[in-house]
N, C-alpha and C positions, 0 to 999 in steps of 0.2 A: 229876752233878757236870762241869764242864766245867774241863780243866786247859789250857785254850785262854786266851791272855793278851795283848789284841789293843793294848793301849797300849804304846809302846814304852820302851823302858829308857834311849832315850837323846834329844837336842834333835831333833826333825825335820830341823833344818839344820844338821844338827854338820859343824867342816870336818875333824875329828880324832875316832875313836873307838878305844877301847884294848878289845883283846881277851884274852879269858884262854885261851893255849893250854899243852899239855903240850909237854914238850921234842920228844916225834915227829911234834905235829904243825907246830910254828916248823919243824923238818927237813922237813918234805915240803914246805911251803910254799914253803922258799927253795931244795929242790930243783927243785918246779914252776919257779918264776920263773925258774930256770937255765932248764931244759928249754923252756920257752916263750919265753925271752928277753925277759921282762917286770922285770929290773932287781933290783927286792928284794921282797920277801913281801908287802907291803903294797900296791904296783902288779899284783902276783899276784893278789891276794884280790880288787882292784876289777876288775881284768879279769875274773875268775870271775863273779862278781856282776852284768856289765854283760852276761855272757854267758849268766848264768841268767836275767835279766830279759827279754833279749831272746828266749830261746827259750819262756818263760811268758806273753809278749804272743802270741807265733807260734801258742802253744797255742791260747790265748783266742780269736784271729781266725779260726781252723779250727774251733772249738766253734760261735762264732758263726755262721758260714757253713755250718753242717752243720744247726743250727739251723733256718736261714732254710732250706735247702732241703726238711727235713722237713716243715715248715710250708706250702711251696710243694706239698709231694705229696701232704699231705693236703686241700689245694685243691681239686686237682685229680681225689679222687675223690669230691666230693661232688656 
């Protein structure tokens, strides 16, 4: 049994999202927004998500390049 739920719980092109967060999470987001000069907790969350997406895409590209290199190596052995 999988606990993965792939369907989003919000509309795909939503312009606003509501987060349920504890007081300590809100305080940490506010502190991080001030530390990284992002203005508000929402701006910090958007910046953090963009940064995470950048790293995930870079990881995917590196993985694809690695797989290509491995297949080229296998071809040379034949």
